[in-house]
N, C-alpha and C positions, 0 to 999 in steps of 0.2 A: 667590643661594645656594639659594633654594627650588626654582628651576627645574631646578637640576642634579640634585637627587634626584628631584624629581617627574617629570621627563621620562623618566628611566630606569624609575621605578616604573610610569609609564603604559604604557611599552612592554612591560612584563612582565605587566601586569594581566590581559591576555586569556588568559594561560596558566593554565588551570584543572586540567589533568591532563597534566603533562610525561610524555614517553614512557617513560623508564627512568632508573634512578639514574645510570648512567654517562653516558648521553646528556645528562641534565640537568646533570651536573657540567661536562661539556665545554662545553655551550651557555652555561652561566652564566659560566664562566671566560673564554670567548672574548668574550662580550658585555661583561663587566666590563672586560677588558683594552682593548678598543676604546674603551670609554667613558672610562677613566682616561687612557690614553696618547694619545688623539686631541687634537682642537682645544682641549678643556677641561683638558688635563693641566697646562698652565702655571698655570691658574687655581687648581687644587687645590694646586699647589706654593706659590703665593703665600699661600693661606689657611693652609697648614701653617706656613710661616715666620712669618707674622704671629702665629699661635697660640703658637709657641715664644717669641716676644718678649713677648707679653702675652695670656694665655688669654682675658681678657674682651674683647679687641678683635674677636673673631669671634662669629658667631651661636651661640647655645647648642647648636644641633643639631650644628654642627661641633665644638664643644667636647667633646660626648659622643663623637663619632667618634674624635677624636684621643686622648682620654683612654683609650678602649677599646684603641686601637692600642698605646699605651704599656704598658697593663696586660698585653698579651700578649707584650711584648718580653723576651728574656732579659737583654739589656744595654741599659739606657736610653741609655748613651753612644753605642752604635752607631746608635740612632735619630736622635740629634742630628748624625750625620755627614752624609754626602752624601745628599741626598734622592733623587736619581735612582737611587742604588745600594741604599739601604736602606729609606727610608720609603715610597716610592711603591708597592712591591709589597705592603706591609702595608696601606696605605690601600686599595689595589686589592682585596685580599681582604676587608677589612672592609666596603667598600661592596658588594661582591658578596654577602657574607653577609647584610647588611641587606636587600638587595633580595630575596634568597631568603626571608628571614623574612617580608617583606611579602607575597610570593607565598603562603607557607604560611598566613598569616592570611586572605588572600582565599579560599584553597581551603576553609578551615573555614567561611567565610561562605557560600560557594557550595554546598559539599557536606557540610557537617557533619551535615545531616539524614539522610544516607545511613547513618551508623553510630549514629544516636541510638537510644536504648532506648525505642522508641515502642510496641512490641507487648507488651501485658500477658501474652500467652500465650507470647511468645518463640519464635514460629514464623514470623513475618514473611511476609506475603503480598505484599510489595513486591519486584518483580523488578528488581534493579539490576545484573545480571550484565554487561551491556554498558556499564556506567559505573563502571570501577574508581576507587576513592577513595584517593588517596595522602595521607592525613592520619594523625596519631598520632606519638608520640615515637619509635616504632620505625621510622618511615619518613622521618626527617629526611634520610637520605642521598639521597632522591629530589630534594632541593633543592640538592644540592652541599654540604650541611652534614655535620658529623660529631657523634658522640655526645659528643665532648669539647667541643662548642659549647653543650651544654645548660645549662651554668652561666655562660655569658658573658652580659653585659648587651647588650640591643639596644634601640635607640630605637624607639618605637611610631609608626606612621603616624597621620595625622589621620583615617583611615578605620576606626578601631577605638576602642572605649571600655573595653576590658578592663583598662586601667591605672588607671581611676578618676582619682585625683589624681597618679598617677605617670607620668612621661614615658618611662621605660625599665624593662624587666623582663628577667630571665634567660629564655633560650629555654625552659627547663623550666617556668617559671611561665607564660610566654605560652601554651604548649601546654595546661597544666592549666586555665587560665582559659577558653581557647577550647573545650575539651572540656566544661567546666562550662556554658558558654553554649549550645553547639550540639549536643552529643552525649549529653545525658542524657535526660530525659523530655520534652523540648521540641525539636522540629526546625523550623527556620524556612526557608522558601523565599521569597526576596525579591530576590536579586541579578539577576533578569531585569527588574526594574522600571527604566524608563529615566529616572526622576527622582532626581537625586542627593540632594536634600533628604529625600525619602521614605526612601531607603535609609539615610541617616544617622540618621533618626528611629528606624528599626527597630533599627539597630545599638545605639543608646543604650538602647533598651528592653530588649534581651536580653543585651547584653554587660556592662553596668555591674555591678560587683561587688555582691553582696548583694541582688540584685533579688527573689529568692524568699524573703526573710525576712518572715514574717507575725507580727503581734502575737498574743498569746494570745486576745484577744477575736475577732480575725478568724478564727482557727482554730476557735474554738467555733462561730462562725456557719456556717462550712463544714461542720462536723460535724453541726450541727442540720439543715442542708439535706440532707445525705447520709442522715440518719436518716429524714427525711420521704420522700425518694425511695425508699429501700430498703424501709421498713416498709409503705408504701402497696402496693407490689407483693406483699409477703409477705401482707398482709391479704387482697388479692383472691385470691391463690392458695389461702389457707386456706378462704375462704368459697365460692369458685366455681372449684374445681380443674378442672372439665370444660368451662369456658366459654372461648371465644376472647376475648382482651383485648389481644393484641399488646403484652405487657409490656416493660418497660425493663430487665429483668435483664441484667447485663453492661455496661450503660452508665448506671448510676445517677447518674454525675457530670453527666449532661445537665442535671439540675435545678439544681444550684449554678451550672453554666455559664450557663444562661439567666438565672437570677436575678442573677448578677454583671453580665452585659451590661446588664440593665435597671437595676440599681442605678447603675452608672457612667453610663449614658446619662441617667437621670433627674437625677443630680447635675449633669450638664452642660447641663441645660435641656430635655431631651426630655419632652414631655407626653403623647404618644400613641405606642404601639408596636403595629404591625400584624404579625401572625405567621402563617406558614403552615407546615404540617408533614404528613408522612404519618401512617399509623395507629399505627406502633410508638411506644409511650410517650405517646400522645396523652392518655389518661386521666390519667396522672401529671402531665402538663403542665397539664391543666385543673384538677387538684386543687391542685397545689403551686406553680404559677406564676401562673396566671390567678386561682386561689382560687375556683373553682366550689364550691358547697356539696357536701360529701361525700355527704350523703344523696341529692342529685339525681343523683349519679353511681352510687351503689350501687343505687338503685331501678331503674336501667336493666337490671340483671341479673334482675329479676323477670319471668318469662315471662307472668304474669297481668296485667301492667300494660297498661291500655287507653290508646289514643291519643285525645287531646281535640282534635287539630287535623285539618283536612282534608289530604288528600294521603297519600302512601305512607310518609313518615317515612324515617329512615335508621338504620343501625347506630350504636351508641354511639361507636365509635372513628372516625366520620366527622364528627361534629357540631362546630359552632363555638361561640364564646362571646364576649361583650362585657362588660367589667367595669371600672369605675373605682374605684380604691382608693388608699390611702396607701402609698407606698413607705417601708418602715421604716428603710432605710439613709439615703436622701436626705431623708426627712421631707417629701417633695413628693407631690402627687397625680399619678397616672399612669393613663392609660386603656389597657387591654390588650384587644386583639381577636385572637382565633384564628379564622381563616377556615375555614368548613366546606368540605370537598372530598371528591371521590370516591376510589376506590381507585387511579385512574390516577395513578401516582407522578409527581410534579413538575408535574402539570397546574395546581396551585394557584399556582405561582411567579409567573406574570405577573399573575394576579388580585390577589395580595397587593400587587404593585408598583403596579398601577392604583389600588387603594384607597388606598394610601399617598400616591400622587401627588395624588389628589383631596382627601384631608384636608389635605395641604400647601397646595394651591391655595385651599381655602375658608378656611384660617386665615391666609392671607397669608405662609406660610412658604416664602419663595423660596430659602432655602439649606438646608432640611432640618434646621433646628436644633430644631424642636418636634415633628416627626413623623418616625418612622423605621420601617424594616421589618427583621424577622428571619426568615430562612428556614431551616428544619431539613430536612436531606436524608438519604437513605440512600446508602451508598457505591456500590452497584450502579446505582441510579437516577441519581445525580449524574454518573456516567461514561457511562451508557448512553442517557439520554433527551435527545433533541435540543432539547427545550423549555428545558433548562438553558442551552444555548448561546444560543438566541434571547433568553432573558431577560437574560443577561449583556450581550448586544449592545444592549439598550435602556438600559443603565445610565448611559451618558454622552450620550445624545441629548437635545437641549434640551427637547423636549416630553414626554419620557418619564423623564428622570432623577429618581430619588428621593434623590439626593445621598448615596448610600452605603447598602449593605445588609450586614448581618452574616450570613454564611452559616455554619451549624453542621452539619457532616457527622457523623452517627452511623455511624462506620465499623466495621460488624460483621465486616468482612473476609470477607463471604460475601453472595451474593444468592440468597435462597430456598434452593436446593440447589446453586448454581453457584459454583465457585471463582473468585477474581479473575483467575487466569491464563486463564480461559475467558470472562471477562466484560468485559475491557478490554484495549486494546493499550498503554496508558500505564502508567508505573510506579505512579503514585498515582491514586486515583479523582478527585482534585481538580485534575488538570492542566488541565482546561477553563478554570479561573479565570485561568490565565496570559494568556489572550487579551486581557484587559482590565487587565493589570498589577495584579491583586489579590494582595496578599501572602497566603501560605498558612502558617498556624501549625499544625503537627502536634503532637499532645500525647498522651501515654499517659493514657488515661482512668482508669486505676487509681491515678493520683496526683492527688487532688482539689486539692491546693495548686497544682500546675503548671497544671491546668485552670483554676483560678480566676485565676491570673496571666495566662494567655494570653487569657482572655475580657476581663479588664480592658484589656489591650493592644489587643484587637480593638475594643472600644468606644471607646477613646481614639483609635485610628486613624480610625475613622469620624467621630468628633467633630472631629478635627483636619483631615483631608483631604477628608472627604465623598466617599470612594471605597469600593467594595466591599472586603470582607476575608473570608477563609475560615478557620474553625477546624475542624480535622480531628481529631475525637475518636476515636482508635484504640482500639477496644474489642473486644467479642465479644458473641455472642448466646447467653445461657445455655440457652435452650430452642430448639426448632425455629422454623420460620417463624411458627408460632403454638403455643399451649400443647398442642395435640393432635398436633402434627407430630413425627415421629421423625427427628432429624438424623443418627443413627448409620448410617442406610442409605447416605448419600453422603459424609459427613465423619467417618469413625470415629476417626481419630487426633486430629483437632481436638477432638472432643467428649470423648474420654478425658481430654485435657488440661483442658478446661473443667470436667469433673466434679471434678477435683482442685483447681481454682482456688478459693482462699479469697475470700470476698466482699470487695469493696473497702471496704465500711463497717467490717467487722471489722478489716481491716488498718490502716485509717486511725485507728480508735478506739484500737487498741493502740499506734500510733505516738504519739498525743497523750497517752495515759496514761503511756507511757514518758517523755515530755518533761515530765510534770507539769502539762500544760495542763488536763486534767480527771482526775478519779478514776474508778475503775471504777464506783463507786456513782452518781456524777453521770451517767455515760453510761447506765447501766441505768435511771435515773429518767427521763432524756430519752426513751429508747425506750418505756418504759411510758406516759409522758405522751401520746405520739403514738398508741400502740396504743389507749389508752383513748378518745381523741378519735374514732378510727375506729369503735370499738365503739358509742359513743353515737350517732354518725351512722348506723350500720347499724340501730340500734333505731328511729331516727326514720324511716328509709327505708321501713320496713314500713307506715307510715301512708300512704305515697303510693300511690294507686290509679289515678291518671290521669297519663299522660305529656303534658306540654305542650312540644312542640317549639319553640314561640315563646319559651320561656325559654332557648333555646340560640341565639338569634339573634346573628350576628356583626356585623350592621350595622342596628341598630334605627333607625326613623324616628319618634321619639316624638311629634312635632307634626303628622305627616302623617295619622295615623289617629286613630280614637277610642281611648278608654282600653282597650277590649277588642280593639283591633287591626282594627277594621272600617272601611270607607270612611266618610267623613263625609257623603256623599251618594250617591245611585244615579243621578244624572243628569249630563249633560255639556252645558254651554252651547254656544251657537253658536260655530263656529270661524271665522266670517267677520270681516272688518275693514272699517273705514270707508273711503270713497273717498279721503279725505285721507291716511290712513295708507298705503294702497296706492300713491298717487302719490308720497308722500315717500320711501318705501323704494325705489320704482322709480327715482327720480332719483338716490339714492345708488348704486344698482346700476349706473347709467349714467355715473358720474362718477369723477374722481380727486380726492378731497378733501384733497390735499396739494399745497402750492405747490412750484414748481421741481422737478417730477417728470416725467420723460420716459418715456412708455410706447411699446410697439411699435406700428408703424403698423397692423398687422393687428388689434391689440387696439382701436385707435381706431375701426375700422370696427364691431367687435363692440359696443362701448359705444354707438355711434351707432344701431345696430339696436335696442338695448335702449331707448334714449331714444325712438325712433320708436314702439315697441310701447307704451310708457307713454302717449304722446300718443293712440294709437289705443285705449287701454283694453283691451289684450290682453296675455297673457304666454305665453311658451313654457316649456319644462320648466325651464331654468336660472333664469329670472326667477320662476317660481312657487316654486321652492325658495328663492330669495332673499327673496321676500315672507314665506314661512313662518318661516325662521330669523331674519330681521331683526325681524319683529314679536315673536317670543318674546324676543329680546334686549332689545327696547324695553320689554317687560313685566318685565324683571329676571330672565329665565331664562338661565342660562349654557348656551351651546351649544358642544359640542366635536365636530368632524368630523375623523376620522382614517382613514388608510389609504394605500395606495400611490398617489401622484400625485394626491391629492384636491385640492390647492391649485389646480391648473389644471383637473383633471378628466382622466381617461383619454382622453376623446373631445374634449378641448379646448373644453368647453362651459361650465365653471364660472367660472374666473378669479377666485377669491376673494382671491388674493394677487397684487398687481401688482409688477412688477420694473422699477426704473429702468434704462433702457438705457445710461446713461452712468456710473453710480456703482455699484460692486460692493456687493452685500448690502443695498442700499437698497430697502426694500419698503414697500408700502402695503396695508393691509387695509381697504377701504371699509366693510365690515360693522361695524367698530368705530367708525364715525363717524355712526351713525344718530341718537343723542341723547346728551346729556351724562350722564344718569343710567342709561344702559343697562348691561346685564351684559356681561361680556367674551366675545368670540367667539374660540375657539381652533380654528384649522384647521391641520393639520400633516401633511405627508408622512411616512409611516412608513418604517421599514426594510423590506426585502423579506422580510417575515415575515407569515404569516397567523395561525398558532397563537399565537405570542407576543403579537402586537398585539391580536388579538381578545380574548384573555384579559385583557390590560391594560385595554382599554376596558370590558370587563364589570366589572372591579374598580372602575374609575372611576365607573361608573354605580351601583355598590352604595352608594357613600358618601352620596349625597343623592338624594331624589326630585325635587329642583328643578333638574335639569339635563337637557338633551337631549343624549345621547351617541350619536353615529352612527359606525359603521364601514362603510366602503365597500370592497368587493372590487374589484380592478382589472378583473377579469371575474368573472361570477357563479360559475363553476365553481371559482374559486380558493379558495372557502371550504372545499373538501374537505380541505385540509391543516390546517384548524382544526376538523375534525369533532369532535374530543374536547371542545372547549369548547362546541360547539353541543349535542352529545348529553348531556354530563354536567352542564353548568351551565345553559345557556340554556333548553333545552326542559323540563328536569325540576327545575331549582333550587328553584322554589317548592313543588313537590310533596314534595321530599325535606327541605327545610330551612325551609319557610314564609318564604322570602325572595323578595320581589318585586324585579323589575328592569325598567327601562324602556329597555334598550338597543335601538337600531335598526340593523338590518343592511340595507345598500343593495347589491343584487346585480344587476348588469347582466345582462340575459337577453334572448334572442331569436334565432330562426333567421334569420341574415343571409347564409348561404352562406359563412361564414368558417371552416368546418371543425369538427371534433368538440370541440376544446378551448376555443373562445371563443364557444360558442353557448348552452349550457344552464346555468342556475344550479341545476339539479336540484331543481325544485319538488316532485317526488314525494317526496323525502326529508323535506322539511319538513312536507308534508301528512300523511305517514305517522305523524309524531310528534305530530300534533294529537290532543287528548284528547276531542273531541266525538264522540258516538255516532252512527254513520251510520243506525242503525235506529230512532232516537227523535227525534220532533219536539219541540223544547223548548216548554214551556208559554208561551202568549202572555200578556203582562202589560205594565204600564206600564214604560217605559224598557227594553224588551226588548233593544234593541241593546247598551245599556250592560251589562245583566245578562249577556248572552252573553259579552261581553268579560271580565267579572269571573270567569266560570266557566271560561274557557279557559286553556290554559297559555301560549299566545302567539297573536298575530294575524298572518295571512299575507295580503298584498294584492298585486295587480298592477294598478296604475292605468293608465288609458288617456288621461287628460287631466291637464294641468298643474294645473288647479284642484283635482282630487281628490287629487293628490299634496300640494298645499298644505294641504288640509284634514286629511289623515291625519297629517301631521307636527305640525300644531297640536293635533289631537285627542290625540296622544300625551302632551302636557303638560297638557291641560285635563281629562283624565279624573281621577276621584278616587282612582285606584289606578294601579299600574304593571304593565305586561305587556311582554315583548319584542315587537318589531314586525319582521317580515320583509317587505321591500319588493323585489319584482322590478322593477328599473328598466329603462327602455328604452335602446336604442342609436340606431337609425335615427330613432326618434320625437323625439329631441332636436332635430332640425332639420326634421322633417316639417311642411310648410306647413299641414296640417289639424290637427296636434296642438297647437293653441293654444286658450286659454280666455279668455273675456271676463271683465272685472272684475265683471260682474254675477253671476257664479257664485261670487264670493269676498266679497261684501258681507255686512253683518250679517244674521243670520237664516239664512244658508246653512250647510250641514253637509257632512261627508263622505258621499258616496253609495255605499252598500254594493253597490247594483245600479243600473245606468243603463239604463232601459227604451229601447225603440226610439222614436225621435223623428220618424220619417218617416211616409209614407203608411200603412204597415202598422198603426201605432198608431191611426190615425183610423178604420180599418175592420177591426177585429180578427176579425170573423166570417168574412171571406173569406181570411184568411191561411192559407196551406197549410203553412207550416213556421216554427217558432220556433227560432232557433239561439242557444244560449247559448255564450258565449265569454269570453275574458279577455285583456287586454293588447293587444299590437301587432297580432295577427291580425285584430282588428276592422277596421282600416283596409284590409287586403287584402280582407276580406269585403265591406265597404261599396263598394269600388271595383268588385269583380266583380259585385255585385248590381246596381249602376247600369248596368254594361256589358251585363248580360243583361236589363235592364228588368224586374227582379223586386222593385222597391221596395215594391209593394203586396202581393206574395205571400209574401215572406219577412221575418220580423221578426228583428232582431238585438238581443239582450239581453246587456249586458256585466256579468259578475260581477266587481266590483272588489275585494270582500273575499271571499277564498276560504275563510278560516277565522277565526273561527267561521262556519260556513256560514249565509248569510242565508235561511233556509228560509221565513220569512214573506214576503219579497219575491219569492222564486222561485215560491212557490205563487201569489201574485197574478199574476205574468206567465203562468204556465202556464194558470191559469183564464181569463185574459183571452183567450187564443188556444185556445179549447176544441176547435176542429176541426183544429188543426195538429199535424204531427209535432213531437216534441221531440228536438232534436239537440244533442249537445255537440260543438263544433268546436275543435280545437287544432292548432297547427303542430308540436307535439312528437310524438314517436313514441308509439304506443298504450300501450306498457309504461312510458312516462315521462310527464312533465307532470302533468296534473290529472285525467285521465279516471278512474282507479281511485278517486280521492277523491270526485269530483263525481257519478259515476253512481249509487252507492247512495243518496246523499243526495237527489238529484233523484227517484229512485224512491220513497223513503220519503215525500217531500213530496207526491207524487201518489197515495200509497197503493198503489203498484205497479199502478195502473189503466192506465197508458199506458207503452209502452216508451221507453227513452232510447237513441237511435241515436248512433253514433260517426262522425265525419268528421275524418280526420287522417292522419298518416303511419302506416305499418305498424310493427309491433314491430321493434326493432333493438337490437343490443348497444351501439353507439356513439350518442352524443347527436345527431350530425349527420354528413352526408356531407362529404367534403373536396373534392368536385367541384362547381363552380358550376352546370354544366348539369344535373347530377342534382338539385341543390337546387331549381332552378326547375321541373323536371319534377315533383318531389314536391309542390311547392306548388300547381302547376296541377291535379294529380290530386286533392288534397284539396278544392280550390275546386270542381272539377267534381262531386265527390261531394256537397258541401254544397248546391249549387244545382240538382242533378238531382232534380227532384221525384218521380222514379220510382226513385230509388236504393235505397229500402228497401221491404221487403214490407209490404202492408197500408196503403199510403199513402191519405190522403184526397185525392181528385182532383176 
């Protein structure tokens, strides 16, 4: 019985917009006739005859159908006549009408949001002209129904909840309830979701009768929150009318929205909420959601306020905050963190997700039940910024999922001065969320009760399914882009409408007063109470003379520093390891520590080579990395390595994840088998994204100083699509927000004749952003090297040996503070027979070498050396080979600068003074306007007091990083080698 109706309904379910009324009627009639008079016609006849004999003998669904048929007959006796002549056509029509009603119900579910009253301005910036919507009581003819059918009873399908406890309703009541559910101040987009259970869940949440009924106490809570949101902005406008603050006017319901999400999530067990948002409304969120002290916010407007912290600081509407408080609704403790971010809209999205993932990891929250994220967006940025798409695509990846994010879009219906029709190609700014099957709840932001209900549903969705969900707060921006901006220049009609718009607080208060929920006096008292609180905080703010940015930290590390935020020591112990530790980790690196595991034959050879190196007490690049990471894991430091193809390594050198050749998805990670009490090693291939993934790893590194987080670019120049994260967060994050971060960037670099795009990691860009002064020699003192690192904004290295790479990775975690580390990693050196290091260089007492002096004949007789060549990275091996070929080992000294920044001026001076009679040359394989030359030259000159010139040997200036012609590449290399070893190449040589 069920199959009969269900199959027909399924066949029509795909019809969301039938072409025309007449066409629909003909199609419906033809389909129904075929359906009834075909193979199953006899079955219907049998059911009908059985019902005539005994109505209870058939299923109740058929009972309703046949009773409806009798109710429409003029002569009941005629129905009891010959079925083929009389009853069958009536049943046919009735079944067709029911199927039409089912289609109508589905159309409301699919397109009800098209005619929902979402825009408080009633000007609608959503372009739906190409998507006609055939819903409403006046369009029942589109489904082959007639207005005379409006008062007939129809059985409801299982795919709707509008009936509540009723199985059947009149068509008129069906339409009324559907319009109540889908076409008022809430519009729901969800029918694109391919999970039937999730669709049913949403239907129940929004279709069940009486869902928007709030108790008097709940309404008073919403009113109090609207008062806080509105009066906070009013207070700032009165006190600082000429200051930029990017206020929330026009979307004051954002505050009750966020608080509702937090309330509901806290009640379901969430203990920590990580938030990210743009500048609009940020101060209001800090004050009324995070609950930052009002005086700390108000004092930010004082132009005489002095900064107590090092660095540049940042404007007040970019700062973050971390606060643990009691949630008054759930009566549970909840930690709220608002991540600091720059003006680059949406750049903070992946950072928030990474921080959330880290907190989930450290708390053992594998399902996202304790830690969650909330992201607030602007409509124009949500539609326009590609990082939104990248972040969404991380949402369900095993090593990146945060088990559901609640996205709240503050939909001002304008982007700065740009209308939506010029700013996006999609109907809604939220359409990007459809790619991950995230439901989208549109809501009129001038209806605080509807906003509150939608946010409850969003929080419950996240708690139930652990998937992303979007709340689209359709609102407006009462002022211009900022308080000083004039919006009438570009949107005159819109802003005439806005000027006439009554505030949502006043409208909501009048509604509640009319309902008897509050009195006018109670409302005025609540307003006065909040205003008085602001005035008192304003008075206290005048006592603030110094701004402490560290009081605005979004990720404090309380046990890592001293009470005043300083490092606990200014030294760094040896980064070496014992012989036994090196041998043990080396054996793990050369093994498959899982039984019944079949590896690739080629990988067997690689592991054998590793085992041989361990026996010979040497390591290549991949084994040196293994030693560093494995030893940190053994010491309890979590290590996370992420990026494109990092599990194997772009150049097939790493192989940290082994794959069984016979069993699908069976893997082995030997690094997690070093010791029983070791920390977890996470190594994960990322999606093909740099901006999103680097931002995610930066956020992960923010959460704890006790983890080594590394991001590796597939090729060094691929970091340029993540430049925003590098510029706005990594290089300047500590200066702006007093927030340290120890993230490591591994950037494969080297001129290998592979063309412009796979050669340079663009070291010049990183060196340009270093904050050390080229004209000043730092004062010499104890622990000079560590102090230099503490004062810099990041460290930039180009190691030439596996041992030094090993040491710099270990140093990153043994330092008493955290700084970003930029490592230009090699490509050809990964398998270069000379690029190997003895275990002797990695034993206790050894350290990272900022500079590696010449170790050949030149160092034995420095007085006769004609030229000292400073270089870095792979070019050293080309220089050494050419020097030997020319028999100049005693005449030319090669000095490797392993740490480029902070510049090791003390060691550079030592080397220059050692070769007092020699030319000073900087040699690089990069072009002159790229690479390291512009950074190194002034620092070397300052080191020698400008007493000796610094000559250049390298490629000529060029627009592209490298040539695409192999022969040209080799010619350029030979030319720079000739220049380097031609002792007459520069004027004024010592001969």
